[in-house]
C-alpha positions as CSV (number, residue, x, y, z in Angstrom):
1,X,11.4,-2.3,1.7
2,X,11.2,-3.5,-2.7
3,X,8.2,-4.9,-3.5
4,X,8.1,-7.1,-6.2
5,X,6.1,-8.2,-9.9
6,X,6.0,-11.3,-11.0
7,X,8.0,-10.8,-14.0
8,X,10.4,-9.1,-11.3
9,X,11.1,-12.0,-9.3
10,X,11.5,-14.4,-12.5
11,X,14.5,-12.5,-13.9
12,X,15.7,-12.4,-10.6
13,X,16.0,-16.2,-9.8
14,X,17.1,-16.3,-13.1
15,X,20.1,-13.6,-12.4
16,X,20.5,-15.6,-9.6
17,X,20.2,-19.4,-10.1
18,X,22.3,-19.1,-13.6
19,X,24.3,-16.1,-13.8
20,X,25.4,-16.1,-10.2
21,X,25.8,-20.3,-9.8
22,X,23.5,-21.2,-6.9
23,X,21.6,-24.1,-7.8
24,X,17.4,-24.0,-8.0
25,X,16.9,-27.0,-5.9
26,X,19.0,-24.7,-2.8
27,X,16.6,-21.9,-3.1
28,X,13.7,-24.4,-3.0
29,X,14.9,-26.2,-0.1
30,X,15.1,-22.5,1.4
31,X,11.8,-21.9,0.4
32,X,10.5,-24.7,2.1
33,X,11.8,-24.1,5.1
34,X,10.7,-20.7,5.1
35,X,7.4,-22.0,4.9
36,X,8.3,-24.8,8.1
37,X,9.0,-22.1,10.3
38,X,6.0,-20.4,9.5
39,X,4.0,-22.5,10.5
40,X,5.8,-24.1,13.3
41,X,5.4,-20.1,15.1
42,X,1.1,-21.3,14.7
43,X,1.4,-24.6,16.0
44,X,4.2,-26.4,17.3
45,X,5.1,-29.7,15.9
46,X,4.3,-32.1,18.3
47,X,0.7,-31.3,18.6
48,X,0.1,-31.8,15.1
49,X,-0.6,-35.4,14.8
50,X,-1.4,-34.3,10.5
51,X,-0.2,-32.1,7.6
52,X,-2.5,-32.4,4.2
53,X,-0.1,-31.1,1.7
54,X,-2.1,-29.9,-1.3
55,X,0.0,-29.5,-4.4
56,X,0.4,-28.8,-8.0
57,X,3.0,-29.0,-10.7
58,X,5.1,-26.2,-10.7
59,X,8.1,-25.1,-8.0
60,X,5.1,-23.8,-5.8
61,X,4.3,-27.7,-5.9
62,X,8.3,-27.6,-5.2
63,X,8.5,-26.3,-2.5
64,X,4.9,-27.7,-1.1
65,X,7.4,-31.5,-0.8
66,X,10.1,-29.8,1.0
67,X,7.5,-28.8,3.6
68,X,6.3,-31.6,3.6
69,X,9.8,-33.6,4.6
70,X,10.8,-31.4,7.2
71,X,6.4,-32.1,8.9
72,X,7.4,-35.7,8.0
73,X,10.6,-35.5,9.4
74,X,9.6,-34.1,13.0
75,X,7.3,-37.2,13.5
76,X,4.0,-35.1,12.0
77,X,1.9,-37.6,9.1
78,X,2.6,-36.5,5.9
79,X,-0.6,-36.9,3.7
80,X,0.5,-35.3,-0.2
81,X,-2.6,-34.7,-2.3
82,X,-1.1,-33.4,-5.9
83,X,-3.0,-32.3,-8.7
84,X,-0.6,-33.9,-11.5
85,X,0.4,-36.9,-12.6
86,X,3.8,-37.3,-11.5
87,X,4.6,-37.4,-15.1
88,X,4.1,-34.2,-15.2
89,X,6.7,-33.3,-12.5
90,X,9.8,-31.5,-14.3
91,X,13.3,-29.8,-12.5
92,X,13.4,-30.0,-9.2
93,X,10.3,-30.4,-7.9
94,X,11.1,-33.5,-9.7
95,X,13.4,-33.9,-7.5
96,X,11.8,-33.5,-4.8
97,X,9.3,-35.3,-4.8
98,X,11.8,-37.7,-5.5
99,X,13.2,-37.6,-2.1
100,X,10.1,-37.6,-0.1
101,X,8.8,-40.7,-2.1
102,X,12.1,-42.6,-1.0
103,X,11.9,-41.2,2.7
104,X,8.4,-43.2,2.0
105,X,5.8,-40.5,2.3
106,X,2.9,-41.3,-0.2
107,X,0.9,-39.5,-2.1
108,X,-3.1,-39.6,-3.6
109,X,-2.8,-38.2,-7.5
110,X,-6.1,-37.0,-7.3
111,X,-9.0,-38.0,-9.0
112,X,-12.6,-37.5,-6.5
113,X,-13.7,-34.6,-4.2
114,X,-14.8,-37.1,-1.8
115,X,-10.8,-39.0,-1.3
116,X,-9.7,-34.6,-0.7
117,X,-12.3,-33.8,1.6
118,X,-11.5,-37.0,3.5
119,X,-8.1,-36.2,3.8
120,X,-8.5,-32.5,5.0
121,X,-11.3,-34.1,7.2
122,X,-8.6,-36.0,9.2
123,X,-5.6,-33.0,9.0
124,X,-5.3,-30.5,11.5
125,X,-3.6,-27.7,8.6
126,X,-3.4,-27.4,4.8
127,X,0.0,-26.7,2.8
128,X,-1.0,-24.9,-0.1
129,X,0.8,-25.6,-3.0
130,X,-1.3,-25.0,-5.6
131,X,-0.3,-21.9,-7.6
132,X,2.4,-19.6,-7.3
133,X,3.1,-16.4,-8.8
134,X,2.6,-16.5,-12.4
135,X,-1.4,-17.1,-11.9
136,X,-3.1,-15.3,-13.8
137,X,-6.9,-15.8,-15.3
138,X,-10.2,-17.2,-13.6
139,X,-9.5,-21.4,-12.5
140,X,-11.1,-24.4,-14.0
141,X,-13.8,-26.3,-12.6
142,X,-12.1,-28.6,-10.9
143,X,-9.7,-26.1,-9.3
144,X,-12.9,-24.5,-8.1
145,X,-14.2,-27.2,-6.5
146,X,-10.6,-27.9,-4.9
147,X,-10.1,-24.4,-3.8
148,X,-14.1,-24.2,-2.3
149,X,-13.5,-27.4,-0.2
150,X,-10.0,-26.0,1.3
151,X,-11.8,-22.8,1.9
152,X,-14.5,-23.8,3.8
153,X,-13.2,-26.9,6.0
154,X,-12.6,-24.7,8.7
155,X,-9.1,-25.5,8.5
156,X,-5.9,-22.8,9.2
157,X,-4.9,-23.3,6.1
158,X,-1.0,-21.4,4.5
159,X,-0.3,-20.1,1.2
160,X,3.7,-20.9,-0.4
161,X,4.3,-17.1,-2.4
162,X,0.8,-16.4,-2.4
163,X,-2.3,-17.6,-2.6
164,X,-3.5,-19.6,-5.0
165,X,-5.2,-17.7,-7.5
166,X,-4.7,-14.6,-6.7
167,X,-2.9,-12.3,-9.4
168,X,0.5,-11.7,-8.0
169,X,0.9,-8.7,-10.0
170,X,-2.8,-6.8,-8.7
171,X,-4.1,-8.7,-6.3
172,X,-8.1,-9.1,-8.4
173,X,-9.1,-13.0,-8.2
174,X,-11.2,-14.6,-10.7
175,X,-13.8,-16.3,-9.2
176,X,-12.2,-18.4,-6.2
177,X,-8.7,-17.7,-3.9
178,X,-7.8,-20.1,-1.7
179,X,-8.4,-17.4,1.7
180,X,-5.3,-18.7,4.3
181,X,-4.6,-17.4,7.4
182,X,-0.2,-16.3,6.7
183,X,1.6,-16.1,3.6
184,X,4.9,-17.0,3.2
185,X,6.2,-15.4,0.2
186,X,9.7,-16.1,-1.0
187,X,12.7,-13.5,-0.9
188,X,10.8,-10.3,-1.1
189,X,6.9,-9.4,-1.4
190,X,4.8,-9.7,-4.4
191,X,2.0,-7.1,-5.7
192,X,-0.2,-8.9,-5.3
193,X,-0.4,-9.4,-1.6
194,X,0.0,-5.9,-0.3
195,X,-3.4,-4.3,-2.8
196,X,-7.4,-6.6,-2.5
197,X,-8.7,-8.6,-2.3
198,X,-5.8,-10.6,-2.9
199,X,-4.5,-8.3,0.7
200,X,-7.3,-10.5,2.5
201,X,-6.7,-13.6,0.8
202,X,-3.1,-13.6,2.3
203,X,-3.7,-13.2,6.1
204,X,-0.5,-12.9,7.6
205,X,2.3,-12.0,5.3
206,X,5.8,-13.4,6.5
207,X,8.9,-13.4,4.0
208,X,11.0,-16.1,3.8
209,X,14.6,-15.7,3.0
210,X,15.6,-18.0,0.1
211,X,19.3,-17.3,-0.4
212,X,19.1,-14.4,-2.9
213,X,21.8,-12.1,-2.1
214,X,21.5,-8.9,-1.5
215,X,23.9,-8.0,-4.5
216,X,22.0,-9.6,-6.7
217,X,19.0,-7.2,-6.0
218,X,21.2,-4.1,-6.1
219,X,21.4,-5.3,-10.1
220,X,17.9,-4.9,-10.9
221,X,16.4,-1.4,-11.0
222,X,13.1,-1.8,-8.7
223,X,11.1,0.9,-8.4
224,X,8.6,-0.2,-6.5
225,X,8.8,-0.4,-2.6
226,X,6.6,-0.3,0.7
227,X,7.1,2.3,3.1
228,X,9.0,1.3,6.0
229,X,10.2,2.9,9.1
230,X,13.5,3.2,7.3
231,X,11.9,4.7,4.4
232,X,9.8,7.4,6.9
233,X,13.0,8.4,8.8
234,X,15.1,9.1,5.9
235,X,12.8,11.1,4.2
236,X,11.1,12.8,7.9
237,X,12.5,16.8,6.9
238,X,15.5,17.0,10.3
239,X,15.1,20.2,13.2
240,X,17.6,22.2,13.6
241,X,18.4,23.4,17.9
242,X,19.3,27.0,15.5
243,X,16.0,27.6,14.0
244,X,13.2,30.0,14.2
245,X,9.6,30.1,12.5
246,X,11.1,31.0,9.2
247,X,13.7,28.1,8.6
248,X,10.3,25.3,8.9
249,X,8.6,27.1,5.7
250,X,5.8,29.3,5.0
251,X,2.4,27.4,4.0
252,X,-0.8,29.2,2.5
253,X,-3.4,27.1,2.4
254,X,-6.5,28.2,0.0
255,X,-9.6,25.7,1.9
256,X,-13.4,26.4,2.7
257,X,-16.6,27.7,2.0
258,X,-19.5,28.5,3.8
259,X,-20.7,25.0,5.3
260,X,-17.7,23.5,5.0
261,X,-15.1,25.8,6.9
262,X,-14.2,22.4,8.9
263,X,-12.5,21.0,6.1
264,X,-9.5,24.4,5.8
265,X,-9.8,24.2,9.8
266,X,-8.7,20.7,9.7
267,X,-6.0,21.1,6.7
268,X,-4.5,24.4,8.9
269,X,-4.2,22.6,11.3
270,X,-3.0,19.5,10.7
271,X,-0.1,21.5,8.9
272,X,1.3,22.9,12.3
273,X,1.4,20.2,13.7
274,X,3.3,18.4,11.1
275,X,6.6,21.1,11.3
276,X,5.8,24.1,9.3
277,X,6.9,27.0,10.6
278,X,4.3,29.2,9.9
279,X,-0.3,28.3,8.4
280,X,-1.4,30.8,6.7
281,X,-5.2,30.4,5.6
282,X,-7.0,32.8,2.9
283,X,-10.3,33.5,4.6
284,X,-12.4,34.6,2.1
285,X,-13.5,37.6,3.7
286,X,-17.3,36.6,4.7
287,X,-16.4,33.8,6.8
288,X,-13.7,35.4,8.3
289,X,-14.9,35.4,12.1
290,X,-16.2,32.1,11.7
291,X,-11.8,31.6,11.5
292,X,-10.8,33.9,13.8
293,X,-12.9,31.5,16.6
294,X,-11.6,28.4,15.5
295,X,-8.3,29.1,14.9
296,X,-5.5,30.8,17.0
297,X,-1.6,29.9,15.3
298,X,-3.3,29.9,12.6
299,X,-2.3,33.8,10.4
300,X,-5.7,34.1,8.4
301,X,-5.0,36.6,4.9
302,X,-9.1,37.9,4.3
303,X,-9.3,37.8,0.4
304,X,-12.0,38.6,-1.9
305,X,-15.2,36.0,-2.3
306,X,-18.9,35.7,-3.3
307,X,-21.6,34.5,-0.9
308,X,-18.5,32.8,1.0
309,X,-16.5,31.1,-2.0
310,X,-13.1,32.8,-3.5
311,X,-12.6,35.1,-6.0
312,X,-9.6,35.5,-7.8
313,X,-7.8,39.0,-7.3
314,X,-4.8,41.2,-7.5
315,X,-4.7,40.3,-3.7
316,X,-4.2,36.7,-4.0
317,X,-0.2,37.8,-6.5
318,X,0.8,39.3,-3.1
319,X,0.6,36.9,-1.1
320,X,1.2,34.8,-3.1
321,X,5.0,36.0,-3.2
322,X,6.2,35.2,0.5
323,X,4.9,31.8,0.6
324,X,6.7,28.3,0.3
325,X,4.2,25.9,-0.6
326,X,0.6,26.0,-1.8
327,X,-2.7,23.6,0.0
328,X,-5.2,24.2,-2.4
329,X,-9.1,22.1,-2.5
330,X,-10.5,21.1,0.3
331,X,-13.7,22.1,0.4
332,X,-13.6,25.4,-1.3
333,X,-17.0,23.9,-3.7
334,X,-17.3,23.8,-7.2
335,X,-19.3,26.5,-8.4
336,X,-17.9,28.3,-11.9
337,X,-16.2,31.2,-9.7
338,X,-14.3,29.1,-7.9
339,X,-13.5,26.9,-11.5
340,X,-11.7,30.2,-12.5
341,X,-10.1,31.0,-9.3
342,X,-8.1,27.9,-8.9
343,X,-7.4,28.1,-12.6
344,X,-5.7,31.6,-12.4
345,X,-3.7,30.6,-9.1
346,X,-2.0,27.2,-10.1
347,X,-1.0,28.9,-13.3
348,X,1.8,30.4,-10.2
349,X,5.6,28.6,-10.7
350,X,5.1,27.6,-7.1
351,X,4.9,23.8,-5.0
352,X,1.3,23.3,-4.8
353,X,-0.8,20.2,-2.6
354,X,-3.8,20.2,-4.4
355,X,-6.5,18.2,-2.8
356,X,-10.5,17.5,-3.3
357,X,-12.7,20.3,-5.1
358,X,-9.0,21.3,-6.5
359,X,-9.3,18.6,-8.5
360,X,-12.5,18.7,-9.2
361,X,-12.4,22.0,-10.4
362,X,-8.9,20.3,-12.7
363,X,-9.1,19.1,-16.4
364,X,-6.5,17.2,-18.0
365,X,-5.7,20.5,-19.9
366,X,-4.6,22.6,-16.8
367,X,-1.8,20.0,-15.8
368,X,0.2,21.5,-18.4
369,X,1.0,23.7,-15.4
370,X,2.6,21.2,-12.8
371,X,5.9,21.0,-14.0
372,X,7.3,18.8,-11.6
373,X,5.7,21.1,-8.5
374,X,2.7,19.7,-7.7
375,X,1.5,16.4,-5.5
376,X,-1.8,15.3,-5.7
377,X,-4.1,13.9,-3.1
378,X,-7.0,12.1,-5.3
379,X,-9.4,9.7,-4.0
380,X,-10.6,6.9,-6.8
381,X,-14.1,9.5,-7.5
382,X,-11.7,12.4,-7.6
383,X,-9.3,11.0,-10.5
384,X,-11.5,8.8,-12.0
385,X,-13.5,11.9,-13.0
386,X,-10.4,13.5,-13.6
387,X,-8.4,10.7,-15.8
388,X,-11.8,8.8,-17.3
389,X,-10.7,5.8,-16.1
390,X,-13.1,4.0,-15.0
391,X,-13.4,3.1,-11.2
392,X,-12.9,-0.4,-11.0
393,X,-10.6,-0.1,-13.3
394,X,-8.3,2.2,-11.3
395,X,-8.4,-0.1,-7.6
396,X,-8.3,-2.8,-10.5
397,X,-4.4,-1.4,-11.5
398,X,-3.5,1.2,-9.1
399,X,0.0,1.2,-9.5
400,X,0.4,0.7,-13.7
401,X,-2.6,3.7,-13.5
402,X,-1.4,6.3,-11.0
403,X,2.2,5.3,-12.5
404,X,2.0,6.1,-16.3
405,X,-1.0,9.8,-15.1
406,X,2.7,10.7,-13.3
407,X,4.5,10.7,-16.1
408,X,2.7,11.6,-18.5
409,X,1.5,14.7,-16.9
410,X,5.0,15.6,-14.5
411,X,3.4,15.7,-11.1
412,X,4.2,13.4,-7.9
413,X,0.3,11.4,-7.5
414,X,-0.7,9.9,-4.0
415,X,-4.0,8.0,-4.9
416,X,-5.8,7.2,-1.9
417,X,-7.6,4.0,-1.2
418,X,-6.4,0.8,0.4
419,X,-2.9,0.5,0.1
420,X,-2.3,4.5,-1.0
421,X,-0.2,5.0,-3.3
422,X,2.4,7.4,-4.2
423,X,4.3,7.8,-8.1
424,X,6.7,10.2,-8.9
425,X,7.5,12.0,-12.1
426,X,10.3,9.2,-13.0
427,X,8.8,6.2,-12.7
428,X,8.6,4.9,-8.8
429,X,6.4,3.9,-6.6
430,X,5.6,4.0,-3.0
431,X,2.9,1.5,-1.4
432,X,1.5,2.8,2.5
433,X,1.7,0.2,5.4
434,X,0.0,1.8,7.9
435,X,-3.2,2.6,8.5
436,X,-6.9,1.2,9.1
437,X,-10.3,2.1,8.6
438,X,-11.5,4.5,11.2
439,X,-9.5,6.4,8.6
440,X,-12.1,6.0,6.1
441,X,-14.5,8.9,8.0
442,X,-15.4,13.0,6.1
443,X,-12.3,14.8,7.2
444,X,-8.8,12.5,7.4
445,X,-8.5,13.4,4.0
446,X,-7.7,17.4,4.8
447,X,-4.8,15.9,7.4
448,X,-3.6,14.4,5.2
449,X,-3.8,17.0,2.4
450,X,-2.0,19.0,5.9
451,X,0.2,17.3,6.1
452,X,2.1,17.2,3.3
453,X,2.1,20.4,2.9
454,X,4.0,21.1,6.3
455,X,6.4,18.3,5.3
456,X,6.8,20.2,1.9
457,X,7.6,23.7,3.7
458,X,10.3,22.4,6.0
459,X,12.9,21.4,2.8
460,X,11.0,17.6,2.0
461,X,11.5,16.7,-1.3
462,X,7.8,16.3,-3.2
463,X,8.2,12.5,-3.0
464,X,9.5,12.7,0.9
465,X,6.7,14.9,1.9
466,X,4.3,12.1,0.5
467,X,6.2,9.8,2.4
468,X,6.3,11.1,5.0
469,X,2.8,12.4,5.1
470,X,0.9,9.1,4.2
471,X,2.7,7.2,6.6
472,X,2.8,9.2,9.2
473,X,-1.2,10.0,9.0
474,X,-2.1,5.8,9.0
475,X,0.6,5.7,12.3
476,X,-1.8,8.5,14.2
477,X,-5.2,6.2,12.8
478,X,-3.1,3.4,14.2
479,X,-1.5,5.1,17.6
480,X,-4.9,5.8,18.4
481,X,-6.6,2.7,17.6
482,X,-4.0,1.2,20.0
483,X,-5.2,4.0,22.6
484,X,-7.7,5.5,23.4
485,X,-10.1,5.5,20.1
486,X,-11.7,2.7,17.6
487,X,-12.0,2.1,14.4
488,X,-15.6,2.5,14.4
489,X,-15.3,6.0,16.3
490,X,-11.5,7.9,15.1
491,X,-12.7,11.6,13.7
492,X,-10.4,13.8,11.7
493,X,-9.8,16.5,15.0
494,X,-8.9,13.4,17.3
495,X,-6.8,12.3,14.5
496,X,-4.8,15.6,14.5
497,X,-4.4,15.0,18.2
498,X,-2.3,11.8,17.5
499,X,0.3,13.0,14.8
500,X,3.1,14.2,16.9
501,X,2.5,11.2,18.8
502,X,2.9,9.2,15.1
503,X,6.5,11.3,15.0
504,X,8.1,10.4,18.3
505,X,7.0,7.0,17.6
506,X,9.0,7.2,14.1
507,X,12.1,8.3,16.2
508,X,11.2,6.1,19.1
509,X,11.7,3.1,16.9
510,X,15.1,4.5,15.0
């Protein structure tokens, strides 16, 4: 599913209107009808005595006028609060305003909060038609007061395209924004609806069909997509009836250190559960006895260590020769000797999935070895340490920062968070739609790293391995919550038990 920036949305609208010839008022009519139909999924119109529309002067307000007309036609009492002079209305919005006036739908030009509060009090629901996706910056004091009154009313609020005062590109909110129970976004989902805090303000998201032909979208090089079942099914490596363990790849895992052997265990098992044919764990020699007891299906290869931490040796070169994918980082520690180990290992021309301390032991200089064959999986803190960009700035501009990083260093980035963003060296972005707060626990990232490595070993392209790993990792958590777990109790170990169910769910749904 394509995800649009504000500018892309404008360009598509312009093309459809000016080049294809679909009148803008047709799009506005379809938008208003979509909002009306969304609200009807929540309330039967005969149960609504009064609907309040709060409208601004732009096309968002015009959509609101169409909504008002549909409710009026259904016999509902409609109250319209206009936040501008009627002389400020232009184009299609003005046309729609004239129509509702001729039908006898009256309006109140906003002047005093007392008038608004009175209308809010007497209404069953509120439709937010104040600003569209183009709003940027801070609202003025009058708008702040209006939005505060709407949010504190306790009435169900429905937003058109995006909650007013949410940034349409990144979901940022300056001071206040409308808090909706549902938002009907037009044609395609907007980036600002997927990122916090905007995602929280939007409530349930509906996509309104406003009549933009699919063929028109193909003309635009939209590089951002929301990961869904269809994308993951196409990305998932196919299994063959005539096959053997070597068919599905060999993964070598470098993970774990004293006190953190669980990281290696979780990573290795997850790679197996995701379908890798053979998973090897290079175990620091002094810790090998622990893994011999913990891991049955994983092949253990003891290697040179110092007090349980990895030390590079010629044996590592021999091991790597026969491997398809290298997983590096979970729980390996940050000692100087480990840093030397990491910086030597990454020089090898192999596909890498690098996480946690694998990333913490890197500097930007070492990224020159990526050569388009690395998948980095940092959380914002790790990414901040590597790049020097503050966590606040990363969270504010996840897509732009991730894209720039992947293109600059020729690697694939899985920037974990809500939502997780996957960026590619050629400038494409995939936004995850699965998962829940149960994943916010120790070891969850190790499971994800193992899953990505497992899919990569089976021959998936780098971006496809990341897509499958991220989405199915989240889906496993969602299934766990639906069945026996809760978002409070879910652990990384129990999450692994649902990897198979997440893949099965994908197969059954398609």
